[in-house]
C-alpha positions as CSV (number, residue, x, y, z in Angstrom):
1,G,32.8,4.1,-29.1
2,K,34.7,4.8,-25.8
3,N,36.5,8.2,-25.5
4,P,40.1,7.3,-24.4
5,H,40.7,11.0,-23.4
6,R,37.7,10.9,-21.0
7,S,38.9,7.6,-19.5
8,E,42.3,9.2,-18.9
9,T,40.8,12.3,-17.3
10,F,38.6,10.2,-15.0
11,S,41.6,8.1,-13.9
12,T,43.6,11.3,-13.2
13,F,40.6,12.6,-11.1
14,L,40.5,9.4,-9.1
15,F,44.2,9.5,-8.4
16,H,44.1,13.1,-7.1
17,F,40.9,12.4,-5.1
18,F,42.4,9.4,-3.3
19,S,45.7,11.2,-2.8
20,L,43.9,14.2,-1.2
21,N,41.8,11.8,0.9
22,N,45.0,10.1,2.3
23,Y,46.5,13.5,3.0
24,I,43.4,14.6,4.9
25,C,43.5,11.3,6.9
26,I,47.2,11.8,7.8
27,C,46.5,15.4,8.9
28,L,43.6,14.4,11.1
29,E,45.7,11.7,12.7
30,I,48.5,14.3,13.4
31,I,46.0,16.7,14.9
32,Q,44.5,14.0,17.1
33,R,47.9,13.0,18.4
34,K,48.8,16.6,19.2
35,T,45.5,16.9,21.0
36,Y,46.2,13.9,23.2
37,M,49.8,15.0,23.8
38,S,48.8,18.5,24.9
39,T,50.8,19.8,27.8
40,K,47.7,21.4,29.4
41,S,46.6,19.5,32.5
42,K,43.8,17.0,32.1
43,I,41.8,14.9,34.5
44,E,40.5,11.4,33.9
45,I,37.9,10.1,36.3
46,C,37.6,6.4,37.1
47,A,33.8,6.1,36.8
48,N,32.2,3.1,38.6
49,S,28.9,3.7,36.9
50,V,27.2,5.8,34.2
51,E,25.9,8.0,37.0
52,S,29.5,8.7,38.1
53,A,30.5,9.3,34.5
54,V,27.8,12.0,34.1
55,K,28.8,13.6,37.4
56,A,32.4,13.6,36.2
57,Q,31.3,15.4,33.0
58,E,29.4,17.9,35.2
59,G,32.6,18.6,37.1
60,G,34.6,19.3,33.9
61,A,36.6,16.0,33.6
62,Y,38.3,15.7,30.2
63,R,37.8,12.0,30.1
64,V,36.3,9.1,32.1
65,E,37.4,5.5,32.3
66,L,34.2,3.5,32.7
67,C,34.6,0.4,34.9
68,A,32.5,-2.2,36.6
69,G,33.8,-4.3,39.6
70,I,35.6,-1.6,41.4
71,P,36.4,-3.8,44.5
72,E,38.3,-6.0,42.1
73,G,40.2,-3.0,40.6
74,G,37.9,-2.5,37.7
75,T,36.4,-4.9,35.1
76,T,34.7,-4.6,31.8
77,P,31.4,-2.7,32.1
78,S,28.2,-4.1,30.5
79,F,26.9,-3.3,27.0
80,G,24.1,-1.2,28.5
81,E,26.5,0.8,30.6
82,M,28.8,1.5,27.6
83,R,25.8,2.5,25.4
84,M,24.2,4.8,28.0
85,A,27.6,6.4,28.9
86,R,28.2,7.1,25.2
87,Q,24.8,8.6,24.8
88,L,25.1,10.9,27.9
89,L,28.7,12.0,27.6
90,Q,28.7,14.9,25.1
91,K,31.6,16.9,26.4
92,T,33.7,14.3,28.1
93,K,35.6,11.6,26.3
94,L,34.7,8.0,27.1
95,H,37.3,5.2,27.6
96,V,36.3,1.7,28.6
97,I,38.3,-0.7,30.6
98,I,38.7,-4.1,28.9
99,R,39.4,-6.6,31.8
100,P,37.4,-9.9,31.9
101,R,38.1,-10.6,35.5
102,G,39.9,-9.3,38.7
103,G,43.2,-10.7,39.8
104,D,46.4,-10.9,37.7
105,F,47.0,-9.8,34.1
106,L,48.1,-13.2,32.7
107,Y,45.3,-14.0,30.3
108,S,44.5,-17.3,28.7
109,Q,43.6,-17.6,25.0
110,L,39.9,-17.8,26.0
111,E,40.2,-14.6,28.0
112,Q,42.0,-12.9,25.1
113,E,39.1,-13.8,22.8
114,I,36.7,-12.3,25.3
115,M,38.7,-9.1,25.4
116,L,38.7,-8.9,21.6
117,H,34.9,-9.2,21.6
118,D,34.6,-6.5,24.2
119,I,37.0,-4.2,22.3
120,K,34.8,-4.7,19.2
121,V,31.6,-3.7,21.2
122,A,33.3,-0.6,22.7
123,R,34.4,0.4,19.2
124,Q,30.9,-0.2,17.7
125,L,29.3,1.9,20.5
126,G,31.6,4.8,19.8
127,A,34.0,4.8,22.7
128,D,36.9,7.2,22.3
129,G,39.4,4.7,23.7
130,V,40.0,1.4,25.6
131,V,42.1,0.5,28.6
132,F,43.9,-2.8,28.9
133,G,47.2,-4.5,29.6
134,C,48.6,-8.0,29.4
135,L,51.6,-9.6,31.1
136,T,53.6,-12.8,30.8
137,A,54.1,-15.1,33.8
138,E,57.6,-13.6,34.2
139,G,56.2,-10.1,34.7
140,N,57.0,-8.7,31.3
141,V,54.6,-7.0,28.8
142,D,52.9,-9.8,26.8
143,V,53.8,-8.3,23.5
144,Q,52.1,-10.9,21.4
145,A,48.8,-10.7,23.3
146,M,49.0,-6.9,23.2
147,K,49.5,-6.9,19.4
148,K,46.5,-9.1,19.0
149,L,44.3,-6.6,21.0
150,M,45.9,-3.5,19.4
151,N,45.0,-4.8,16.0
152,A,41.3,-4.7,17.0
153,V,41.1,-1.2,18.4
154,G,40.8,0.7,15.1
155,N,41.0,4.4,15.6
156,M,40.4,4.2,19.4
157,N,42.9,5.6,21.9
158,V,44.7,3.0,24.0
159,T,45.8,3.3,27.6
160,F,48.0,0.6,29.1
161,H,46.5,0.3,32.6
162,R,48.0,-0.4,36.0
163,A,49.2,-3.9,34.9
164,F,52.2,-1.7,34.4
165,D,52.7,-1.5,38.1
166,M,53.1,-5.3,38.2
167,C,55.9,-5.3,35.6
168,R,59.3,-6.7,36.5
169,N,61.2,-3.9,34.7
170,P,59.2,-0.7,34.3
171,Q,61.9,1.0,32.1
172,E,61.9,-1.9,29.6
173,A,58.1,-2.1,29.7
174,L,57.8,1.6,28.9
175,E,59.7,1.1,25.7
176,Q,57.7,-1.9,24.7
177,I,54.4,-0.1,25.3
178,I,55.6,2.8,23.2
179,E,56.5,0.4,20.4
180,L,53.1,-1.1,20.6
181,G,51.5,2.2,19.8
182,C,49.7,2.9,23.1
183,T,48.9,6.6,23.9
184,R,49.4,6.6,27.6
185,I,50.3,4.5,30.7
186,L,48.2,4.6,33.9
187,T,50.5,4.0,36.8
188,S,51.1,4.7,40.5
189,G,54.8,4.5,40.0
190,Q,54.7,0.8,41.2
191,E,53.9,2.0,44.7
192,A,50.7,1.8,46.9
193,N,49.8,5.3,45.8
194,A,51.0,7.9,43.3
195,V,52.5,10.1,46.0
196,K,54.8,7.3,47.1
197,G,55.5,6.6,43.5
198,I,56.6,10.1,42.6
199,P,60.4,9.2,42.2
200,L,59.6,6.5,39.5
201,L,56.8,8.6,38.0
202,K,59.3,11.4,37.5
203,E,61.8,9.0,35.9
204,L,59.2,7.6,33.6
205,V,58.0,11.1,32.4
206,E,61.7,11.9,31.6
207,Q,62.3,8.6,29.8
208,A,59.0,8.9,27.8
209,D,60.2,12.4,26.7
210,G,56.8,13.2,25.0
211,R,56.6,9.8,23.2
212,I,53.8,8.6,25.4
213,I,51.7,10.1,28.3
214,I,52.5,9.0,31.8
215,M,49.3,9.4,33.8
216,P,49.6,9.1,37.6
217,G,46.7,7.4,39.3
218,C,45.8,5.8,42.7
219,G,45.2,8.0,45.7
220,V,45.2,11.2,43.7
221,N,43.0,14.0,45.1
222,P,42.7,17.8,45.1
223,N,45.1,18.0,48.2
224,N,48.0,16.2,46.6
225,I,47.5,16.7,42.8
226,L,49.7,19.8,42.8
227,Q,52.6,18.0,44.5
228,I,52.3,15.1,42.0
229,A,52.2,17.5,39.1
230,E,55.1,19.6,40.1
231,E,57.4,16.8,41.2
232,T,56.7,14.4,38.3
233,G,56.1,16.7,35.4
234,A,53.0,14.8,34.5
235,S,50.1,16.6,32.8
236,E,47.3,14.0,33.0
237,F,45.9,12.6,36.3
238,H,43.5,9.8,37.1
239,F,41.3,9.5,40.2
240,S,37.8,8.6,41.2
241,G,36.6,11.6,43.4
242,R,33.8,9.5,44.9
243,T,31.8,10.1,48.0
244,S,29.3,7.7,49.6
245,Q,25.6,8.1,49.4
246,E,23.2,6.3,51.8
247,S,21.0,3.7,50.2
248,G,17.3,4.4,49.8
249,M,16.4,0.9,51.1
250,I,14.0,1.0,54.1
251,F,13.9,-2.7,54.8
252,R,17.4,-4.1,55.5
253,N,18.7,-7.6,56.3
254,P,22.0,-7.2,58.2
255,K,22.6,-11.0,58.3
256,V,23.2,-11.2,54.5
257,S,25.9,-9.7,52.2
258,M,26.2,-9.9,48.5
259,G,29.9,-9.2,48.5
260,G,31.2,-12.7,49.3
261,T,34.8,-12.4,50.8
262,V,35.2,-8.8,49.5
263,K,33.8,-6.5,52.1
264,I,31.2,-4.2,50.5
265,E,28.9,-1.7,52.2
266,E,25.5,-3.1,51.2
267,Y,23.6,0.0,51.9
268,Q,25.9,2.7,50.5
269,K,26.6,3.8,47.0
270,D,29.8,5.5,45.9
271,V,29.4,8.2,43.2
272,T,31.8,10.7,41.7
273,D,31.4,14.1,43.3
274,P,31.6,16.9,40.7
275,D,32.8,19.4,43.3
276,I,35.9,17.2,44.0
277,V,36.6,17.2,40.2
278,K,36.2,21.0,40.1
279,A,38.5,21.4,43.1
280,A,41.3,19.4,41.4
281,L,40.8,21.2,38.1
282,A,41.0,24.6,39.9
283,V,44.4,23.6,41.4
284,L,45.7,22.5,38.0
285,A,44.3,25.6,36.3
286,E,46.2,27.8,38.7
287,K,49.4,25.8,38.0
288,D,48.9,25.9,34.2
289,E,48.4,29.7,34.4
290,K,51.7,30.1,36.4
291,D,53.6,27.8,34.0
292,E,52.3,29.8,31.0
293,A,53.3,33.1,32.6
294,I,56.8,31.7,33.3
295,E,57.1,30.3,29.7
296,K,56.0,33.7,28.3
297,K,58.6,35.5,30.4
298,N,61.3,33.0,29.3
299,K,60.3,33.5,25.6
300,E,60.5,37.3,26.0
301,T,63.9,37.0,27.7
302,R,65.2,34.8,24.9
303,A,63.8,37.1,22.2
304,K,65.5,40.1,23.9
305,A,68.8,38.2,24.1
306,K,68.6,37.2,20.5
307,K,67.8,40.8,19.4
308,K,70.7,42.1,21.6
309,K,73.1,39.6,19.9
310,G,71.8,40.7,16.5
311,D,72.4,44.3,17.3
312,E,76.0,43.5,18.5
313,W,76.7,41.7,15.2
314,E,75.4,44.7,13.2
315,D,77.7,47.0,15.2
316,D,80.6,44.7,14.4
317,D,79.8,44.8,10.7
318,E,79.7,48.6,10.8
319,L,83.1,48.7,12.5
320,N,84.6,46.4,9.9
């Protein structure tokens, strides 16, 4: 017959096993959050192709945002691009933009369904994160559409992209995006470029107070990244670092353009330059080193003050 003691022992084992498994999952989630919220400066490259993604990795970028349709501000890349990027990016994290078209960020139900499918593909291909943002006609965060998309991301990281720069009330939008569970916001501070947006970027970093990453983007380069970092307090930065390469085409037809109304240089290819990435990282590394030295000195000063105060208390005790 059945041994009731054995059954009880097995049930106890299962209880402890699943409890331990849940504990490990919670610990891993905390570690992952701490990793993404690190104060050490990081660079994300807006990669317009798998070639640019690989060049970004060569330059030392922490992460790439893989996009197609750059003249439209970035649209969802193809299955093949996602797959090849995931295969070739061994050191650099891969985020994928989920944007079914150019233009505004007011998405129909059909477009939302398309985005859900694209998120599923990105997740299945092993992307580390996805990048999207939805707005209402009134310029607010479309919380319902965002919740629908957030429910599909699984364990992937989520960046709310520059749809944020089209929000009516950036302070209110920030709180809603935090509540939704996004990890970061990509923004130019609602200006034409991140340098002009420094005042709002600084305000957003202070309002976020470590609850979400504010990542300046648009017009960031090695020449202004230090200014943006110092004046905003941001620690993650987004730029493309691209240079133009001449096409290998010998025969050319100057009468025809494939770009339609958007002006595209038919016989040039823009690719991320690893040297530009390295130059920006070098600037940030120097800043981080100085910041660490200042923090170390401040800690030593605080420790000495604390010790001196302790010694004074001991002297008071001896007198009493």
